[in-house]
C-alpha positions in Angstrom: 0.0 0.0 0.0 2.8 2.4 0.7 4.3 1.7 -2.7 0.9 2.3 -4.3 0.5 5.6 -2.4 3.9 6.7 -3.6 3.0 5.9 -7.2 -0.3 7.7 -7.0 1.4 10.7 -5.5 3.9 10.8 -8.3 1.2 10.6 -11.0 -0.6 13.5 -9.2 2.5 15.6 -9.2 2.9 14.8 -13.0 -0.7 15.8 -13.6 -0.2 19.1 -11.6 3.0 20.0 -13.4 1.3 19.5 -16.9 -1.7 21.5 -15.7 0.5 24.3 -14.3 2.3 24.8 -17.7 -1.0 24.8 -19.5 -2.4 27.4 -17.1 0.8 29.5 -17.4 0.3 29.6 -21.2 -3.3 30.7 -20.8 -2.7 33.5 -18.3 0.6 34.6 -19.9 -1.0 37.7 -21.6 -2.3 38.8 -18.1 1.0 38.0 -16.5 2.9 39.9 -19.2 0.7 43.0 -18.7 1.2 42.9 -14.8 5.0 42.4 -15.2 5.1 45.5 -17.6 3.1 47.6 -15.1 5.2 46.5 -12.2 8.4 47.2 -14.2 7.2 50.8 -14.7 6.5 51.1 -10.9 9.5 49.5 -9.4 11.9 48.2 -12.2 12.0 44.7 -10.6 8.6 43.0 -11.3 9.5 39.6 -10.2 10.2 38.8 -6.5 12.4 35.9 -5.8 12.7 34.4 -2.3 14.2 31.2 -0.8 11.6 29.0 0.9 11.6 25.5 2.5 10.2 22.8 0.3 9.7 19.1 0.3 12.3 17.2 2.4 13.3 20.5 3.8 15.1 21.3 0.6 15.3 25.1 -0.1 14.1 26.4 -3.3 13.4 29.8 -5.1 9.8 30.8 -5.1 8.6 33.4 -7.6 6.0 36.1 -7.0 4.9 39.3 -8.5 6.4 42.1 -6.6 3.8 44.0 -4.5 6.1 45.6 -1.9 8.7 48.4 -2.1 12.2 47.4 -3.0 13.6 48.4 0.4 11.5 45.7 2.3 13.6 43.2 4.3 13.5 39.5 3.6 10.6 38.8 6.0 7.4 36.8 6.2 4.5 38.5 4.6 2.7 38.8 7.9 5.6 40.7 9.4 5.7 43.4 6.8 3.8 46.7 7.4 0.9 47.3 5.0 2.5 50.7 4.3 5.3 48.9 2.4 2.8 47.6 -0.2 2.8 49.7 -3.5 -0.5 50.9 -4.9 -0.4 48.5 -7.8 0.7 45.8 -5.4 -2.4 46.4 -3.3 -4.6 45.7 -6.3 -2.6 42.7 -7.3 -2.9 41.2 -3.8 -6.6 41.9 -3.4 -7.2 40.2 -6.8 -4.8 37.3 -5.7 -2.7 37.6 -8.8 0.7 38.0 -7.0 1.3 34.3 -6.9 0.7 33.5 -10.5 4.4 33.1 -11.2 4.3 30.1 -8.8 2.8 28.2 -11.6 6.4 28.0 -12.6 7.3 26.3 -9.3 4.4 23.8 -9.8 5.5 23.1 -13.3 9.1 22.4 -12.1 7.7 19.9 -9.5 8.7 22.2 -6.5 5.2 22.9 -5.4 1.6 21.6 -5.6 -1.7 23.5 -6.2 -2.8 22.6 -2.6 -0.7 22.2 0.5 1.0 24.0 3.2 2.3 27.4 2.1 6.2 27.6 1.8 8.0 29.4 4.6 11.3 31.0 5.0 14.3 28.9 6.4 14.5 31.5 9.2 10.9 30.6 10.5 12.3 28.0 12.8 9.3 27.5 14.9 7.1 26.7 11.9 9.7 24.5 10.2 10.0 22.5 13.5 6.3 22.2 13.9 5.9 21.0 10.2 8.8 18.6 10.7 7.2 17.0 13.7 3.9 16.6 11.9 5.6 15.0 8.8 4.5 17.8 6.5 7.9 17.9 4.6 7.1 14.5 3.1 4.9 16.6 0.6 5.3 19.6 -1.7 4.2 22.9 -0.3 1.1 24.5 -2.0 0.0 27.4 -3.9 -2.9 27.5 -1.4 -4.1 25.5 1.5 -6.4 24.9 4.4 -4.6 27.5 6.6 -4.9 30.1 3.9 -8.6 29.5 3.3 -9.3 29.7 7.0 -7.3 32.9 7.4 -4.6 31.4 9.6 -1.2 32.8 8.7 2.3 32.2 9.8 2.1 34.5 12.8 0.7 31.5 14.7 3.1 28.8 13.4 2.1 25.8 15.6 -1.6 26.4 14.9 -1.0 26.7 11.2 1.0 23.5 11.1 -1.8 21.5 12.8 -4.4 22.9 10.5 -2.3 22.1 7.4 -1.7 18.6 8.7 -5.4 17.9 8.6 -5.4 18.2 4.8 -3.0 15.3 4.4 -4.5 13.2 7.1 -8.0 13.4 5.6 -7.1 11.5 2.5 -10.0 13.2 0.8 -9.7 13.9 -3.0 -12.7 16.2 -2.7 -11.0 18.3 -0.2 -8.4 19.3 -2.7 -11.0 20.7 -5.1 -12.9 22.4 -2.2 -9.8 24.2 -1.2 -9.1 25.4 -4.7 -12.7 26.6 -5.1 -12.6 28.5 -1.8 -9.4 30.1 -2.9 -10.3 31.1 -6.4 -14.0 32.1 -5.6 -14.0 32.8 -1.9 -17.3 34.7 -1.9 -19.1 31.9 -3.4 -17.4 28.8 -1.8 -15.6 29.9 1.4 -18.7 29.7 3.7 -19.6 26.3 2.2 -16.0 25.2 2.9 -16.0 26.5 6.5 -19.3 24.7 7.2 -18.0 21.4 5.9 -14.7 21.8 7.7 -16.5 22.6 11.0 -18.3 19.2 10.8 -14.9 17.3 10.9 
């Protein structure tokens, strides 16, 4: 069964990788426009940052730059909202800043759903995820913690919530998390109600 689970996981990652490249091609006109506008605003439209991935292997995550160039290498929740640029505020609200992470998914470094990748310096969160076995999996573009509004300022709580996704073994939960992320006004309350029953 363990071997079968590994095979299914590998097939799932292959499917996600293929889907990510297709989606990247579809959204490339929008992504190109945003990159151009951000270049005019800050001259560095793509933000790169080292995050902790599967097996605790560091990798470079890609995002659209939404903060000023002088912002330190900190977790998002630790950065003042005043550091967000006007265009960056719109991009964040529309949840477009993470579109470049389709590249990370295509490269097999991330999944669509999972725990959000953290910085290597977030030692409490790294340890909590290690204890719960989360590093056996790829980090995700979105996850239960993000949908529920639990961020990295409460690392141990976030790790426990993210672990529920992997322990559930539910295929439908994958799609419910995606739906609640993409269309929160329509699906988030339904997700919360179903999650509360568990």
